[in-house]
N, C-alpha and C positions, 0 to 999 in steps of 0.2 A: 222659280225660273227667273232668270235675269230679264228685267223689263225691256232692255235694249233688244234682246233676241226674240222676245215674245211678239214683237211687232213685225217680225219677218215672215212668220208662218201662222196659219190657222190650224187648229186641231179639228178632229171630226166633230167634237162637241160644239166648237165655234160655228162650223158650217151648218150643223143641225139647227142652232139657234138663229143664225142669220137667215136661212131659207125657210124656217118654220116647218120643218118636216120631222118625221119620227126617226128614231135611232136606226131601225133596220133599213129604212129607205135611204138614209144617209150613207150607211156602210155599203149598201148595194151600189149607189151612185159612185162612191169613192173607189170601190173595187173595179167597176167597169171603166171609170175614167183613168185609173192607174194602168189598166191593161192597154188602153189606146192612147193615153196621154192627150186626149182630146175630149172636150173643148178647152180643158185647162190642164196644167201640170200638177201631178200628185206624186209625192215622195212617200215611199213606204220604208219604215225602219222596223224590222221585225213585224209585229202585229199592229204597229201604230201608223196612222196616216198623217202626213203633214202636207199642207197645201200652201205654197208660196203666196203670200198676201198680194203681191203685185199681179200674179197670174189670175188669182180669183177676182180681184177688183176689176181687172180689165174685162174678164168674162161677164161678171154681174152688171157691168156698165155697158155691155154690148159692143165692146171694142174689139172682140175676137170673133 
């Protein structure tokens, strides 16, 4: 993957590592968040979840 683009989004695996939670909990969180688009934005491409870095970073820093 192009390094320039990899900085724009996080994968489910990235979120799992950052939050320190298990795989099933991560996918449950992303699925629920995708349906509501709250508290952060989640993009779904087929079966893949992508989380815009800016949206996640604002959420994790308590700015949302």
